[in-house]
N, C-alpha and C positions, 0 to 999 in steps of 0.2 A: 221650723225652720231661717238658716242665714244663711245673709249676706252678704259680699264684701263688694265693695267699690271702687272705682281707683278713677285715675287720671283719662280711663283710657273709653271704659265700659263700665257699664254697672251691669251686674252679674247676682241675678235669683239662683238661687241653690233650693231646691228640694227635695224632699228623702230619698225618690227615685228617680228626679233628674235635673237637666240643668235645661233651662227655660232664657234665651237669648234670641233678637234677630240678628243678632252680631256674628252669627255662625257661616253665614251666608256671605258676606262680608267680613271677613275675616283675615288679616296678618298673622305670618308668624314671627315669634320677635325678632327682634334686628339681630344682625351680626355681634353690632359689640356686646349681647351677651352672652357671647359664645368666647371670649377672648380677653385679656389681663384680667391681672392680678384682681385688681377692686372692684371686679364684678362677684369676684370666687369669694374674697376676704367678708363681705355684706353680707356670703349666704351662707357664711358657715353662720352667723349670727341671724338673720330674719328667715332661713331653710331650719336648717338641721337642728340648731339651737332651740327649734318653735315647732318642732314635729316628732311624733313620734315613730323611732328610727331600733331595727333590728338588730340585736348584740349575741346573741348565743340559742341554744334549743335548750331544750332538759336536761339530755344525758349529761351536759356541762355543769349541769351545777345539783347534782342527783340528790346530794347528800350535807350535811354541818362543813362547813368550809371550804368546798368546792367553790371558785371561781375562777371568775373571767376577764381576760382585759380587752378596753375595747377604747375606741377614740368617735365621740362626737361632734364634730366642727372641730374645735380649738379644743376643749374640754376632753381631756384623760379619763374613764368611768371603771371603777369598777362594782362589779357585780356579785354579793357571794352568799350563800347558804347558810344563813344562820345555825346557832348551836337549837336555837328552838324549830328549826324548820323555816324559819320564813326568808324569801327573798327579798335581798334588798342591795343598791346601787348607791353610789355613794365617789362623788371628785376619786379620781387615782389623786389625790396630793394632799398631801400631809398638812396639819396646822399649825408647824413650826414652821416652816421656811420651805415648801411646793414640793418641797421630793418625794416619788412616789414609794404605796402601802408594798404595789404588786407588779413585778417586772413583766410577765407571764403569767397566761393560763397555771391553777394546780388546782390541786384535792385536796380535801381533807388538814386544811390549814386550821391550827385552835386560834389562831389572834393574828393580827396585821399589822407588820413592822417597818416604820418607813425604811427604807431601803441608803436612806446618808446620813442622818442621826440616830438610827433606834427608838424612836416614839411609839408607843403600840395601842392599838386599841381592840376594843374587844370586834370580833365578828358582825356585833349592830353597831357599832364607831362609836363607841366610847373609850375616849383617852383613857388608858389606864396605867400611863407610866412613864415617865420623860427622865431621863440619864441625867446626870449633877442638878437637876435643879432646885436643888433645895436654897438655894440663892437668891430664887427668885422672888424678890416679893409682890404680895393677892396673889402667888399663881395655885393653883386646884387646877389637879387636874380632872376635877369630879364637875367642873367647868367648859368642859371643851369637850364636845362630841364632832362626827363627819357631818354638815350639812345630806343628809337624804334626800336621792331623788326619785323621782316616780319610776315605778318597775309595774311590767304586768306582763302575767304568761298566760298567751293563746296556742292553744291545739300544741302544747309542744315547744313553743316558741316562746323567747324572749324579750320584752322590748320596753326600751329604757328614756324616758322624756327629761328631758333638764329643767323647764318652764310649766309653772303650774296655767302658765298658760294657754299651755296646749291642750286640746278639746279631750273630751272622753274617748278614753280608747273605744268604747265600746260603739258610739258613733263612728268613728274614721273605719271598725270593722266590721261593723255593720249589716246582718245582713250573706256572710260571704258563705258561714257553715252551711241556713239554709239551702241555697243556690244552688251548693255542687253535692247535693247531698244525689244517691246512695252515699257519693265517695265520703270514706271516714279521711278526714285529713289528722285527727289523733290517737290514730291506730301505723300513723304511719311511723318508721324511725331512720333516724338518720344513719346516711350509707355512704358517702363522701362529697370533702370539698373540690370545687374545682373554681379553681382564678385565672379569671384574662386581664391583662395588665393594653391598653390601648393610647396610640395619640389623639383623644378627640376629649373636650369639655367633659363635664358627669352630663351634663342635660341634652345634646347630642344622642348619646347613648338610646334615653330616654325618651328623646324624641323618637328614637326610629323604632322603640318599644311598642309604641303607642299608637299605631298605623298598621295595617295589613296593606296597606297601598304598595308598598313597597315586595310582596313577595312575587309576585309572577315573574318581576326584575331579576329578582336574588336569592330567589330561595325557591329553587329548583324542588329540590327534593320536597319539603316543607309545602310547599302546593300537589306533595300528593295525594299528601294524606288529609288536609283541612280542603273545606267547599267554599271557594273563595265566594260565591255566588249566595250562600248563604251566611255569609262571613258579615256579624253583627260586630255594636259599639254600643254600650251603654252610659251612662255617664249618674256617680251618686253626688253626693256630698265632698268627698275626702277623697272616692276610689273611681278609677273607670273600668269597665272590664269589656273585654273582646270574646269571642266566640262561635264557637265554630264547629259544626259535625266533626267528626270524624272519618275520613271516607278509608280504604283500602290499608289498615293500620293493624290488620290483626296483628300480626307477628312483632309488630310496634310496640302499637297501644293498647290494642283491643278494639272492642266497639263502645259508642259512646260517645258524650261529646269535649272539646279540649275548652278551658276554662284559662285567658290569660288576666289576670290581674294588676294594676298597681296601681298602690298607694301611696300617698304623695308624704313624700316629696320621687322617692328615690328607692322604693320598697319594690318589690315584683313577686305575685307568684301565681306559677305553672301549673295550669293543674290539669291531670290526665287521669283515669281511670287506672289506682293501687299507683300512682307517683306524683308529688308534688316536687317541686322545685321553685326553690326561693332563690332569688337576685338582691341581692344592695349592690347598688350602684354608686362607690367610691370618689369624692376629687382626690386626683393627687397635687394636682393642681390646675393652673386656668387651663392646660390643652392636651389634658393625661386625664386619665380616671383607672382602676382599677374594678370590674366585675366580678361578684366574688358568686358565683351557685354553688348550691348545698342542695344536695338532693337529697331526696326520704322516699320511701315504696312502701308498701303493703305489707305484709309477713304473709300471704298465700302462696302457693307456689310457681303460680302463674304470674304474679307482680313480682317475681324473685328472677323467674325464667328470662326478664327483658332487660334485664336488669345488663345485659353486656353493648345490645342492641342500642339501645338507649344513651350509651355515653356517646358512643360513637356518633351518634346521628345527632344529639346535641351539638358536641363538639364540628360537627361539618358547618352547622346549620351559625354556633358561634362565630366562628370563623367568617362565615360570608359578610357576619353583622361586622366586625370588626371592619375586614376590609373597605365597605359602603360607609361608617362612620368618617375612619382613617381619612376616608376622600371628599365627604362632608365638612370635617375640620380646615381643610384646605379650602375647599372654600369660602367658608365662614369669615376664616383668615385672610383672603385674598387681596382685600377689599373692593371687592365689587359685585356683590351683595348686598340686595335691599332686599326689605324682609316683604317673599313673597307671599300671596292670597294659598290659603287654604281650602284644602276639595273637602266639601259638605259633607259625602257623604261618605269618603273616608277619613278620615281626619279630625273627626269632633274631639275622639281621645285628647288631641294632640294638643287643640283649641283649649281643652277644657283645662288641663296641665296647666300651660300658659297663661289663664286666665286667674289660677292657682297663684302661681308665680307675681303674675303682675300686685296680685296682693299683699302678697307677702314685701316687696319693694315698698319702699318707705314714699318713692313718689309717683309711681306708677313707671310704664314701660307702655311707648305707645307703639 
């Protein structure tokens, strides 16, 4: 069992639930958490740098020398498959004078060479050569290595954590594979990426994802394929799960259940029969973010036949979400909003997320 405490609430998290009487009296985070650069700057250090971040999928890093360039908070990151087949991650920062080791994703590299002064490292992070450094006293290339970062592959997805203090990956993603069975995430293959930029704080988008309360009012099409009366939310240590039986969705998703996972702080897994959609919510500024949607599909004919319809329907839903999230951001920035009460029946996932954020912020947020 893990416990987190801040100045506003005491939160006890068990393996399959979060218990606190505060849900019935809970308020949302105050507007100041969604505006201004100071809060976002703090979150880069206290939220993004202290969590597992989705950075790639297996197909991008299949062979030795394949590499992916990403950014986690303030830190540029390089993920590479070594000649030994091992996946590694490093800051994309040369040990000489902070130049980049790679500028873009690539395939089959034999080494990592800084684009500033040409210092060259093995794919395992060991400095191999440093041009014209013969006159430097007590300098030995063998003493210099890139600092390793934690990396983990799960169901074909690649994650990186900057800090050793981040919870074990298996704890953070516990139970998902078993819960969605017989849907097999590992059998799905990457199809495409869609990206949406919007004028709202990254948390506004996450907040919106975390509750079905708005479905009847914002998503008329989605409301027809989800059973709002049976829509349920479950809380776990680092996840929340919204689920609903599918109805009248035969041509779009088939029969079964929809699973909407949010994994703290900014990752979503939208899982339906034959389809996985991952979402990464990336801050671009205090009041702007980008959401990257990666689509993965099972390889059977039925799942493949639904790709086109899924793309159109997903885009429709996202356009609706963008419009409401941007309107909410304007309300938060207006100076007229005070933190409102949460709906215990429909917004427990939001409460869970806000409490994890409260624990991450250094002194808590009332």
